[in-house]
C-alpha beads as a LAMMPS data file, in Angstrom:
LAMMPS data file: protein, C-alpha beads

444 atoms
443 bonds

1 atom types
1 bond types

-500.0 500.0 xlo xhi
-500.0 500.0 ylo yhi
-500.0 500.0 zlo zhi

Masses

1 110.0

Atoms # bond

1 1 1 343.226 152.133 -176.697
2 1 1 344.803 152.311 -180.006
3 1 1 347.622 154.646 -180.765
4 1 1 347.427 156.721 -183.732
5 1 1 350.356 158.790 -184.686
6 1 1 350.091 161.645 -187.406
7 1 1 353.095 162.777 -189.155
8 1 1 352.791 166.448 -190.661
9 1 1 351.294 169.319 -188.808
10 1 1 349.470 171.190 -191.554
11 1 1 345.949 171.010 -193.008
12 1 1 345.909 167.430 -193.793
13 1 1 347.736 166.087 -190.722
14 1 1 345.922 168.445 -188.043
15 1 1 342.529 167.335 -189.713
16 1 1 343.501 163.628 -189.176
17 1 1 344.564 164.403 -185.691
18 1 1 341.437 166.047 -184.762
19 1 1 339.485 163.079 -186.286
20 1 1 341.477 160.481 -184.368
21 1 1 340.886 162.459 -181.076
22 1 1 337.059 162.600 -182.038
23 1 1 336.932 158.687 -182.441
24 1 1 338.608 158.116 -179.125
25 1 1 342.152 157.199 -180.187
26 1 1 345.300 157.817 -178.250
27 1 1 346.805 160.424 -180.774
28 1 1 349.933 162.143 -181.106
29 1 1 351.255 164.489 -183.984
30 1 1 354.829 164.886 -185.138
31 1 1 356.339 167.546 -187.448
32 1 1 359.867 167.488 -188.366
33 1 1 359.620 171.187 -189.235
34 1 1 357.728 174.208 -187.600
35 1 1 353.904 174.164 -187.223
36 1 1 352.083 177.298 -188.159
37 1 1 350.294 179.011 -185.381
38 1 1 346.839 178.549 -186.638
39 1 1 347.539 174.733 -186.585
40 1 1 349.080 174.960 -183.087
41 1 1 345.858 176.518 -181.843
42 1 1 343.676 173.819 -183.274
43 1 1 345.951 171.202 -181.683
44 1 1 345.814 173.035 -178.321
45 1 1 342.112 173.526 -178.540
46 1 1 341.459 169.771 -179.191
47 1 1 344.051 168.731 -176.403
48 1 1 346.163 166.862 -178.856
49 1 1 349.745 166.538 -177.888
50 1 1 352.376 167.291 -180.418
51 1 1 355.810 168.029 -181.169
52 1 1 357.767 170.226 -183.783
53 1 1 361.207 170.493 -185.104
54 1 1 361.852 166.775 -184.515
55 1 1 360.688 163.285 -184.822
56 1 1 361.120 161.272 -181.483
57 1 1 361.303 157.683 -182.140
58 1 1 360.147 156.624 -178.761
59 1 1 356.795 158.628 -179.373
60 1 1 356.256 157.507 -182.923
61 1 1 357.431 153.769 -183.223
62 1 1 354.864 152.749 -180.560
63 1 1 351.860 153.652 -182.964
64 1 1 349.517 150.903 -184.146
65 1 1 348.929 153.160 -187.311
66 1 1 350.432 155.987 -188.868
67 1 1 348.670 158.818 -190.895
68 1 1 351.222 160.393 -193.073
69 1 1 350.660 163.666 -194.683
70 1 1 350.913 163.855 -198.509
71 1 1 353.886 166.266 -198.434
72 1 1 355.968 163.811 -196.618
73 1 1 357.835 161.359 -199.276
74 1 1 357.781 157.590 -198.466
75 1 1 361.702 158.039 -198.774
76 1 1 361.704 160.225 -195.618
77 1 1 364.040 158.458 -192.816
78 1 1 361.144 158.116 -190.284
79 1 1 358.716 156.575 -192.582
80 1 1 361.223 153.931 -193.638
81 1 1 361.747 153.139 -189.851
82 1 1 357.866 152.931 -189.276
83 1 1 357.601 150.491 -192.324
84 1 1 360.592 148.472 -191.287
85 1 1 358.659 148.031 -187.877
86 1 1 355.664 146.747 -189.746
87 1 1 353.501 149.787 -188.725
88 1 1 350.847 150.219 -191.183
89 1 1 350.940 153.927 -193.057
90 1 1 347.795 155.211 -194.447
91 1 1 346.906 158.624 -195.974
92 1 1 344.454 161.204 -194.495
93 1 1 341.821 160.323 -197.106
94 1 1 342.107 156.496 -196.368
95 1 1 341.660 157.178 -192.578
96 1 1 338.736 159.624 -192.809
97 1 1 336.770 157.578 -195.169
98 1 1 336.324 154.831 -192.639
99 1 1 334.021 157.145 -190.769
100 1 1 332.417 158.728 -193.746
101 1 1 329.162 157.241 -195.240
102 1 1 328.634 160.216 -197.610
103 1 1 328.776 159.676 -201.455
104 1 1 332.180 160.783 -202.721
105 1 1 333.090 162.374 -205.964
106 1 1 336.952 162.264 -206.220
107 1 1 339.206 163.952 -208.849
108 1 1 342.688 163.415 -209.554
109 1 1 344.783 164.363 -212.639
110 1 1 347.888 166.421 -213.750
111 1 1 345.780 169.383 -214.718
112 1 1 342.476 170.708 -214.533
113 1 1 341.711 168.852 -211.281
114 1 1 341.066 172.018 -209.220
115 1 1 338.796 173.573 -211.846
116 1 1 336.871 170.422 -212.381
117 1 1 336.509 169.808 -208.502
118 1 1 335.577 173.368 -208.032
119 1 1 332.969 173.173 -211.066
120 1 1 331.425 169.944 -209.709
121 1 1 331.121 171.515 -206.228
122 1 1 329.324 174.407 -207.723
123 1 1 327.003 172.306 -209.714
124 1 1 325.943 170.165 -206.705
125 1 1 325.421 173.230 -204.528
126 1 1 323.118 174.695 -207.281
127 1 1 321.223 171.335 -207.248
128 1 1 320.433 172.014 -203.344
129 1 1 322.461 168.952 -202.353
130 1 1 324.297 169.065 -198.895
131 1 1 327.817 168.937 -200.039
132 1 1 331.408 169.476 -198.792
133 1 1 334.600 170.362 -200.791
134 1 1 338.026 169.063 -199.528
135 1 1 340.996 167.009 -200.299
136 1 1 343.625 168.906 -201.885
137 1 1 341.583 172.005 -201.916
138 1 1 339.807 173.978 -199.086
139 1 1 339.448 172.366 -195.714
140 1 1 340.949 169.003 -194.635
141 1 1 338.456 166.088 -195.470
142 1 1 339.128 164.418 -192.227
143 1 1 338.559 167.603 -190.227
144 1 1 335.251 167.896 -191.989
145 1 1 334.287 164.504 -191.280
146 1 1 335.107 165.013 -187.567
147 1 1 333.084 168.218 -187.238
148 1 1 330.358 168.288 -189.887
149 1 1 328.057 166.279 -191.678
150 1 1 327.608 166.144 -195.563
151 1 1 325.509 163.898 -197.843
152 1 1 328.206 164.278 -200.647
153 1 1 331.821 165.316 -200.752
154 1 1 333.718 166.671 -203.825
155 1 1 337.237 165.918 -203.194
156 1 1 340.307 166.726 -205.209
157 1 1 342.935 164.040 -204.646
158 1 1 346.663 164.557 -205.625
159 1 1 348.863 161.372 -206.407
160 1 1 350.577 161.687 -202.996
161 1 1 347.241 161.447 -201.309
162 1 1 346.507 158.192 -203.423
163 1 1 349.825 156.579 -202.358
164 1 1 348.904 155.042 -199.193
165 1 1 345.109 154.024 -199.644
166 1 1 343.812 150.562 -199.261
167 1 1 340.043 150.602 -199.046
168 1 1 339.225 154.023 -199.942
169 1 1 336.430 153.867 -202.434
170 1 1 334.829 156.998 -204.338
171 1 1 331.293 156.479 -205.878
172 1 1 332.333 158.591 -208.949
173 1 1 336.093 158.635 -209.795
174 1 1 337.525 161.017 -212.222
175 1 1 341.092 161.301 -213.832
176 1 1 341.269 164.641 -215.996
177 1 1 344.405 163.556 -217.653
178 1 1 347.863 162.322 -216.925
179 1 1 351.205 164.313 -218.009
180 1 1 354.638 163.998 -216.543
181 1 1 354.646 165.673 -213.054
182 1 1 356.096 165.012 -209.575
183 1 1 358.487 162.597 -211.002
184 1 1 361.090 163.090 -208.550
185 1 1 358.748 161.490 -206.169
186 1 1 358.337 158.464 -208.281
187 1 1 361.855 157.346 -208.890
188 1 1 361.637 159.421 -212.036
189 1 1 359.570 156.528 -213.588
190 1 1 356.447 157.704 -215.430
191 1 1 354.650 154.264 -214.826
192 1 1 354.781 154.544 -211.067
193 1 1 353.127 158.082 -211.280
194 1 1 350.501 156.766 -213.615
195 1 1 349.903 153.803 -211.245
196 1 1 349.496 156.202 -208.183
197 1 1 347.042 158.079 -210.230
198 1 1 345.054 154.991 -210.996
199 1 1 344.813 153.848 -207.456
200 1 1 341.602 156.181 -207.421
201 1 1 340.064 153.156 -209.346
202 1 1 341.288 150.286 -207.410
203 1 1 338.052 149.785 -205.218
204 1 1 335.594 150.831 -207.756
205 1 1 332.342 148.575 -207.902
206 1 1 329.754 147.741 -210.559
207 1 1 327.387 150.574 -209.714
208 1 1 330.191 153.266 -209.294
209 1 1 331.222 155.601 -212.163
210 1 1 334.779 156.258 -213.637
211 1 1 334.955 159.233 -215.704
212 1 1 337.816 159.867 -218.029
213 1 1 339.406 161.785 -220.961
214 1 1 339.596 159.371 -223.614
215 1 1 341.712 161.672 -225.872
216 1 1 344.469 161.361 -223.212
217 1 1 346.838 158.847 -224.656
218 1 1 348.439 158.061 -221.001
219 1 1 345.148 157.431 -219.462
220 1 1 343.891 155.099 -222.492
221 1 1 347.188 153.268 -222.473
222 1 1 347.010 152.413 -218.892
223 1 1 343.226 151.392 -219.126
224 1 1 343.850 148.836 -221.484
225 1 1 346.226 147.092 -218.716
226 1 1 343.511 146.867 -216.008
227 1 1 339.958 145.499 -215.606
228 1 1 337.423 147.726 -214.084
229 1 1 333.831 146.480 -213.240
230 1 1 332.267 149.995 -212.988
231 1 1 330.353 152.074 -215.337
232 1 1 332.612 153.903 -217.816
233 1 1 331.946 157.364 -218.928
234 1 1 334.504 158.846 -221.422
235 1 1 334.591 162.256 -222.568
236 1 1 336.196 163.571 -225.762
237 1 1 336.603 166.323 -228.314
238 1 1 337.674 163.982 -231.174
239 1 1 334.958 161.340 -231.717
240 1 1 331.298 160.379 -230.830
241 1 1 330.631 157.913 -227.891
242 1 1 327.642 155.981 -227.076
243 1 1 327.757 156.977 -223.542
244 1 1 329.511 159.954 -221.986
245 1 1 330.287 163.494 -223.505
246 1 1 331.555 164.613 -226.765
247 1 1 331.811 167.789 -228.760
248 1 1 329.752 168.177 -232.025
249 1 1 328.445 171.209 -233.926
250 1 1 329.863 173.804 -231.274
251 1 1 328.003 172.100 -228.538
252 1 1 328.632 169.480 -225.674
253 1 1 326.416 166.324 -226.274
254 1 1 325.805 164.466 -222.899
255 1 1 324.750 160.832 -223.264
256 1 1 323.878 159.167 -219.939
257 1 1 321.440 156.483 -218.960
258 1 1 319.770 156.526 -222.592
259 1 1 319.153 160.204 -222.489
260 1 1 320.715 163.019 -224.351
261 1 1 321.151 166.584 -223.616
262 1 1 323.143 169.618 -225.175
263 1 1 325.106 172.617 -224.031
264 1 1 326.360 175.246 -226.467
265 1 1 330.166 175.927 -226.120
266 1 1 329.464 179.634 -226.257
267 1 1 327.474 179.418 -223.161
268 1 1 330.366 177.978 -221.063
269 1 1 331.644 180.439 -218.615
270 1 1 335.254 179.215 -218.838
271 1 1 336.956 179.633 -222.171
272 1 1 339.710 177.630 -223.615
273 1 1 340.102 174.031 -225.222
274 1 1 341.104 172.699 -221.969
275 1 1 338.115 173.926 -220.095
276 1 1 335.722 172.460 -222.414
277 1 1 337.168 169.131 -221.154
278 1 1 336.969 170.212 -217.435
279 1 1 333.092 171.226 -218.128
280 1 1 332.493 167.807 -219.852
281 1 1 333.954 166.177 -216.958
282 1 1 331.945 167.966 -214.339
283 1 1 328.696 167.640 -216.444
284 1 1 329.136 164.118 -216.455
285 1 1 329.763 163.641 -212.571
286 1 1 326.661 166.055 -212.091
287 1 1 324.343 163.677 -214.348
288 1 1 325.782 160.643 -212.406
289 1 1 324.903 162.228 -209.151
290 1 1 321.133 162.876 -210.569
291 1 1 321.345 166.625 -211.125
292 1 1 318.947 167.960 -213.524
293 1 1 320.025 169.108 -217.177
294 1 1 318.802 172.733 -216.710
295 1 1 320.753 172.926 -213.305
296 1 1 324.003 171.738 -215.257
297 1 1 323.563 174.199 -218.225
298 1 1 322.899 177.287 -216.001
299 1 1 325.757 176.259 -213.571
300 1 1 328.330 175.833 -216.495
301 1 1 327.559 179.195 -217.760
302 1 1 327.525 181.036 -214.518
303 1 1 330.541 179.628 -212.712
304 1 1 333.406 182.260 -211.757
305 1 1 337.147 181.294 -212.452
306 1 1 338.995 180.272 -209.506
307 1 1 341.925 181.830 -207.958
308 1 1 345.403 181.494 -209.294
309 1 1 344.086 179.501 -212.359
310 1 1 344.089 181.931 -215.419
311 1 1 342.599 184.650 -212.997
312 1 1 342.259 188.049 -214.602
313 1 1 343.750 190.368 -212.107
314 1 1 343.175 193.875 -213.622
315 1 1 343.989 195.790 -216.774
316 1 1 346.503 198.782 -216.582
317 1 1 347.049 201.208 -219.387
318 1 1 345.347 198.418 -221.707
319 1 1 347.720 195.580 -220.542
320 1 1 345.801 192.784 -218.871
321 1 1 347.608 191.031 -216.125
322 1 1 346.465 187.146 -215.402
323 1 1 347.494 185.160 -212.392
324 1 1 347.852 181.484 -213.299
325 1 1 350.331 180.746 -210.368
326 1 1 348.753 177.204 -210.121
327 1 1 350.523 176.091 -213.351
328 1 1 353.176 174.282 -211.693
329 1 1 354.178 172.070 -214.650
330 1 1 354.752 172.334 -218.319
331 1 1 351.456 171.147 -219.454
332 1 1 349.537 173.610 -217.302
333 1 1 351.637 176.554 -218.910
334 1 1 350.967 175.017 -222.410
335 1 1 347.289 175.473 -221.812
336 1 1 347.711 179.091 -220.434
337 1 1 349.752 180.160 -223.275
338 1 1 347.664 178.428 -225.952
339 1 1 344.352 180.266 -224.942
340 1 1 345.907 183.557 -225.206
341 1 1 344.807 185.756 -228.091
342 1 1 347.044 188.813 -227.390
343 1 1 350.853 189.235 -227.360
344 1 1 352.468 187.775 -224.116
345 1 1 354.996 189.081 -221.777
346 1 1 355.618 185.669 -219.863
347 1 1 356.698 185.409 -216.179
348 1 1 358.120 181.965 -215.838
349 1 1 360.233 179.945 -213.467
350 1 1 360.782 178.526 -209.863
351 1 1 361.922 175.139 -208.521
352 1 1 362.205 172.931 -211.657
353 1 1 360.844 169.421 -211.402
354 1 1 362.704 167.989 -214.248
355 1 1 360.778 169.869 -216.805
356 1 1 361.208 169.325 -220.602
357 1 1 360.415 172.803 -221.858
358 1 1 360.642 171.888 -225.684
359 1 1 356.883 171.180 -225.949
360 1 1 356.343 174.812 -225.513
361 1 1 358.632 175.963 -228.244
362 1 1 355.978 176.485 -231.092
363 1 1 353.882 178.546 -228.666
364 1 1 356.389 180.690 -227.392
365 1 1 357.797 181.650 -230.843
366 1 1 354.078 182.311 -231.870
367 1 1 352.708 184.289 -228.910
368 1 1 355.474 185.449 -226.487
369 1 1 357.289 188.628 -227.036
370 1 1 359.290 188.904 -223.655
371 1 1 360.149 186.802 -220.666
372 1 1 360.718 187.444 -217.223
373 1 1 362.344 184.535 -215.279
374 1 1 361.191 184.401 -211.628
375 1 1 363.262 182.062 -209.766
376 1 1 366.590 181.357 -207.797
377 1 1 368.086 179.552 -210.794
378 1 1 366.746 180.522 -214.273
379 1 1 369.629 178.916 -216.216
380 1 1 367.367 176.050 -217.726
381 1 1 364.845 178.855 -218.798
382 1 1 367.386 180.891 -220.598
383 1 1 368.839 177.767 -222.259
384 1 1 365.304 176.646 -223.374
385 1 1 363.863 180.094 -224.703
386 1 1 366.748 182.498 -224.920
387 1 1 366.976 182.432 -228.607
388 1 1 363.054 182.782 -229.211
389 1 1 362.237 186.243 -227.642
390 1 1 363.975 189.360 -228.013
391 1 1 363.939 190.366 -224.361
392 1 1 364.731 188.145 -221.299
393 1 1 365.336 189.273 -217.695
394 1 1 365.624 187.690 -214.270
395 1 1 363.596 188.786 -211.205
396 1 1 363.915 187.420 -207.753
397 1 1 360.566 188.732 -206.249
398 1 1 357.018 189.196 -207.532
399 1 1 357.405 192.787 -207.223
400 1 1 360.604 193.036 -209.432
401 1 1 358.937 190.550 -211.868
402 1 1 355.892 192.746 -212.296
403 1 1 357.829 195.818 -212.713
404 1 1 359.914 194.396 -215.461
405 1 1 357.112 192.702 -217.165
406 1 1 355.307 196.117 -217.312
407 1 1 358.052 197.643 -218.700
408 1 1 358.150 195.082 -221.681
409 1 1 354.503 195.264 -222.194
410 1 1 352.562 197.722 -224.417
411 1 1 348.927 198.512 -224.821
412 1 1 347.056 195.221 -226.115
413 1 1 349.326 192.920 -224.540
414 1 1 348.929 190.178 -221.664
415 1 1 351.187 190.005 -218.769
416 1 1 350.908 186.333 -217.738
417 1 1 352.321 184.647 -214.576
418 1 1 352.079 180.982 -215.741
419 1 1 355.436 179.558 -213.809
420 1 1 355.699 175.933 -215.104
421 1 1 357.535 175.224 -211.917
422 1 1 356.924 174.852 -208.009
423 1 1 357.085 177.892 -206.049
424 1 1 359.292 176.770 -203.101
425 1 1 362.389 178.488 -204.125
426 1 1 361.021 181.914 -203.342
427 1 1 357.600 181.510 -201.953
428 1 1 355.702 179.456 -199.434
429 1 1 353.554 177.889 -202.013
430 1 1 351.781 178.809 -205.237
431 1 1 349.032 180.611 -203.418
432 1 1 351.560 182.874 -201.862
433 1 1 353.165 183.404 -205.174
434 1 1 349.892 184.254 -206.812
435 1 1 348.813 186.632 -203.915
436 1 1 352.314 188.471 -204.004
437 1 1 351.881 188.827 -207.699
438 1 1 348.292 190.355 -207.469
439 1 1 349.651 192.768 -204.974
440 1 1 352.510 193.733 -206.988
441 1 1 350.197 194.346 -209.969
442 1 1 347.739 196.315 -207.749
443 1 1 350.747 198.585 -206.548
444 1 1 351.927 199.409 -210.143

Bonds

1 1 1 2
2 1 2 3
3 1 3 4
4 1 4 5
5 1 5 6
6 1 6 7
7 1 7 8
8 1 8 9
9 1 9 10
10 1 10 11
11 1 11 12
12 1 12 13
13 1 13 14
14 1 14 15
15 1 15 16
16 1 16 17
17 1 17 18
18 1 18 19
19 1 19 20
20 1 20 21
21 1 21 22
22 1 22 23
23 1 23 24
24 1 24 25
25 1 25 26
26 1 26 27
27 1 27 28
28 1 28 29
29 1 29 30
30 1 30 31
31 1 31 32
32 1 32 33
33 1 33 34
34 1 34 35
35 1 35 36
36 1 36 37
37 1 37 38
38 1 38 39
39 1 39 40
40 1 40 41
41 1 41 42
42 1 42 43
43 1 43 44
44 1 44 45
45 1 45 46
46 1 46 47
47 1 47 48
48 1 48 49
49 1 49 50
50 1 50 51
51 1 51 52
52 1 52 53
53 1 53 54
54 1 54 55
55 1 55 56
56 1 56 57
57 1 57 58
58 1 58 59
59 1 59 60
60 1 60 61
61 1 61 62
62 1 62 63
63 1 63 64
64 1 64 65
65 1 65 66
66 1 66 67
67 1 67 68
68 1 68 69
69 1 69 70
70 1 70 71
71 1 71 72
72 1 72 73
73 1 73 74
74 1 74 75
75 1 75 76
76 1 76 77
77 1 77 78
78 1 78 79
79 1 79 80
80 1 80 81
81 1 81 82
82 1 82 83
83 1 83 84
84 1 84 85
85 1 85 86
86 1 86 87
87 1 87 88
88 1 88 89
89 1 89 90
90 1 90 91
91 1 91 92
92 1 92 93
93 1 93 94
94 1 94 95
95 1 95 96
96 1 96 97
97 1 97 98
98 1 98 99
99 1 99 100
100 1 100 101
101 1 101 102
102 1 102 103
103 1 103 104
104 1 104 105
105 1 105 106
106 1 106 107
107 1 107 108
108 1 108 109
109 1 109 110
110 1 110 111
111 1 111 112
112 1 112 113
113 1 113 114
114 1 114 115
115 1 115 116
116 1 116 117
117 1 117 118
118 1 118 119
119 1 119 120
120 1 120 121
121 1 121 122
122 1 122 123
123 1 123 124
124 1 124 125
125 1 125 126
126 1 126 127
127 1 127 128
128 1 128 129
129 1 129 130
130 1 130 131
131 1 131 132
132 1 132 133
133 1 133 134
134 1 134 135
135 1 135 136
136 1 136 137
137 1 137 138
138 1 138 139
139 1 139 140
140 1 140 141
141 1 141 142
142 1 142 143
143 1 143 144
144 1 144 145
145 1 145 146
146 1 146 147
147 1 147 148
148 1 148 149
149 1 149 150
150 1 150 151
151 1 151 152
152 1 152 153
153 1 153 154
154 1 154 155
155 1 155 156
156 1 156 157
157 1 157 158
158 1 158 159
159 1 159 160
160 1 160 161
161 1 161 162
162 1 162 163
163 1 163 164
164 1 164 165
165 1 165 166
166 1 166 167
167 1 167 168
168 1 168 169
169 1 169 170
170 1 170 171
171 1 171 172
172 1 172 173
173 1 173 174
174 1 174 175
175 1 175 176
176 1 176 177
177 1 177 178
178 1 178 179
179 1 179 180
180 1 180 181
181 1 181 182
182 1 182 183
183 1 183 184
184 1 184 185
185 1 185 186
186 1 186 187
187 1 187 188
188 1 188 189
189 1 189 190
190 1 190 191
191 1 191 192
192 1 192 193
193 1 193 194
194 1 194 195
195 1 195 196
196 1 196 197
197 1 197 198
198 1 198 199
199 1 199 200
200 1 200 201
201 1 201 202
202 1 202 203
203 1 203 204
204 1 204 205
205 1 205 206
206 1 206 207
207 1 207 208
208 1 208 209
209 1 209 210
210 1 210 211
211 1 211 212
212 1 212 213
213 1 213 214
214 1 214 215
215 1 215 216
216 1 216 217
217 1 217 218
218 1 218 219
219 1 219 220
220 1 220 221
221 1 221 222
222 1 222 223
223 1 223 224
224 1 224 225
225 1 225 226
226 1 226 227
227 1 227 228
228 1 228 229
229 1 229 230
230 1 230 231
231 1 231 232
232 1 232 233
233 1 233 234
234 1 234 235
235 1 235 236
236 1 236 237
237 1 237 238
238 1 238 239
239 1 239 240
240 1 240 241
241 1 241 242
242 1 242 243
243 1 243 244
244 1 244 245
245 1 245 246
246 1 246 247
247 1 247 248
248 1 248 249
249 1 249 250
250 1 250 251
251 1 251 252
252 1 252 253
253 1 253 254
254 1 254 255
255 1 255 256
256 1 256 257
257 1 257 258
258 1 258 259
259 1 259 260
260 1 260 261
261 1 261 262
262 1 262 263
263 1 263 264
264 1 264 265
265 1 265 266
266 1 266 267
267 1 267 268
268 1 268 269
269 1 269 270
270 1 270 271
271 1 271 272
272 1 272 273
273 1 273 274
274 1 274 275
275 1 275 276
276 1 276 277
277 1 277 278
278 1 278 279
279 1 279 280
280 1 280 281
281 1 281 282
282 1 282 283
283 1 283 284
284 1 284 285
285 1 285 286
286 1 286 287
287 1 287 288
288 1 288 289
289 1 289 290
290 1 290 291
291 1 291 292
292 1 292 293
293 1 293 294
294 1 294 295
295 1 295 296
296 1 296 297
297 1 297 298
298 1 298 299
299 1 299 300
300 1 300 301
301 1 301 302
302 1 302 303
303 1 303 304
304 1 304 305
305 1 305 306
306 1 306 307
307 1 307 308
308 1 308 309
309 1 309 310
310 1 310 311
311 1 311 312
312 1 312 313
313 1 313 314
314 1 314 315
315 1 315 316
316 1 316 317
317 1 317 318
318 1 318 319
319 1 319 320
320 1 320 321
321 1 321 322
322 1 322 323
323 1 323 324
324 1 324 325
325 1 325 326
326 1 326 327
327 1 327 328
328 1 328 329
329 1 329 330
330 1 330 331
331 1 331 332
332 1 332 333
333 1 333 334
334 1 334 335
335 1 335 336
336 1 336 337
337 1 337 338
338 1 338 339
339 1 339 340
340 1 340 341
341 1 341 342
342 1 342 343
343 1 343 344
344 1 344 345
345 1 345 346
346 1 346 347
347 1 347 348
348 1 348 349
349 1 349 350
350 1 350 351
351 1 351 352
352 1 352 353
353 1 353 354
354 1 354 355
355 1 355 356
356 1 356 357
357 1 357 358
358 1 358 359
359 1 359 360
360 1 360 361
361 1 361 362
362 1 362 363
363 1 363 364
364 1 364 365
365 1 365 366
366 1 366 367
367 1 367 368
368 1 368 369
369 1 369 370
370 1 370 371
371 1 371 372
372 1 372 373
373 1 373 374
374 1 374 375
375 1 375 376
376 1 376 377
377 1 377 378
378 1 378 379
379 1 379 380
380 1 380 381
381 1 381 382
382 1 382 383
383 1 383 384
384 1 384 385
385 1 385 386
386 1 386 387
387 1 387 388
388 1 388 389
389 1 389 390
390 1 390 391
391 1 391 392
392 1 392 393
393 1 393 394
394 1 394 395
395 1 395 396
396 1 396 397
397 1 397 398
398 1 398 399
399 1 399 400
400 1 400 401
401 1 401 402
402 1 402 403
403 1 403 404
404 1 404 405
405 1 405 406
406 1 406 407
407 1 407 408
408 1 408 409
409 1 409 410
410 1 410 411
411 1 411 412
412 1 412 413
413 1 413 414
414 1 414 415
415 1 415 416
416 1 416 417
417 1 417 418
418 1 418 419
419 1 419 420
420 1 420 421
421 1 421 422
422 1 422 423
423 1 423 424
424 1 424 425
425 1 425 426
426 1 426 427
427 1 427 428
428 1 428 429
429 1 429 430
430 1 430 431
431 1 431 432
432 1 432 433
433 1 433 434
434 1 434 435
435 1 435 436
436 1 436 437
437 1 437 438
438 1 438 439
439 1 439 440
440 1 440 441
441 1 441 442
442 1 442 443
443 1 443 444
């Protein structure tokens, strides 16, 4: 019996362990940290042996294959030892895809991937297709392959999940855009991060589709270095394309398979220039999956904004509070600030990932009246924006940040949580940060 060892005991790892169990492997899960109670319950229910708080070499280095959770860097000592022994290391999506014959629409990118993924899932559901949602969003892909059956999967996939793939192949692959992010995991080399994103295209065949933002210089720059045999579907707001999507006369024009259809920009449920890109990518994916034009149009006009992504919380004394906790890099925060039409009190900060804040200077000068720094170490934000706003304060909890922002805001303003940074200095993750922000707003 082949032995599969899973490293990491959260959503991805536990899902992979359950699939390995279902497929008859001798399976063991190891987590160097503490495993949450809900995941311990799943492992116990499925009778899967595990350990936490340590990695036991004698239980790991006898594996035939290791499934590594995306949160564990390749530089981790145990991962290095596994590779030194010549044991193959794969990602959860690589492992799960071996047992899945569903059509896969897979989305990666630095920004917009969660919104685009959610849009495509909504479109396919509205078209009456039997579709699952997974990857970096919702339930583990492997767990769903083990316990459910879908004809289609819409998978949001991070660069970390693409690091250890070999044979994984989407039917439709999407790169929303590429901007500097997570460079600490890629030797601080942009080209390594770009290559990880482009792993999503490595196995595409002639009848598969690659959907990409042709206005994104980094994507196009890398595209010129590789040869892809698949059907190419660009989307753009800057020019016309023979096949793909573009904007003309205040409408999105979709050209696919020698047919053309239109969607007026004012019909889109999601506002902002960045969401026009997300809507175009989703519409092209739906077209490639055979969804009717009318379903695409209706779905793009009725979609509800997703949690933690420019999510309006509530208005108090004519001050609108917006939760954009998922903005964990500079580019995301740029989009959030760019689409604001009212004066902004900006809550920013967290664990810095080597951010260059200078690209935000013009927007901060134009739109931001006050800043609340929400982090353990706020020195870099003070240095970047201190001279641009009249008021700047520090906070070490969501509650304190909201109270200080409310004191700065006047009727007609927006209080925007768009942190630019990872959440791990004060919170479990960006969802925890977003929910605590929303609770603090409701408690005002």
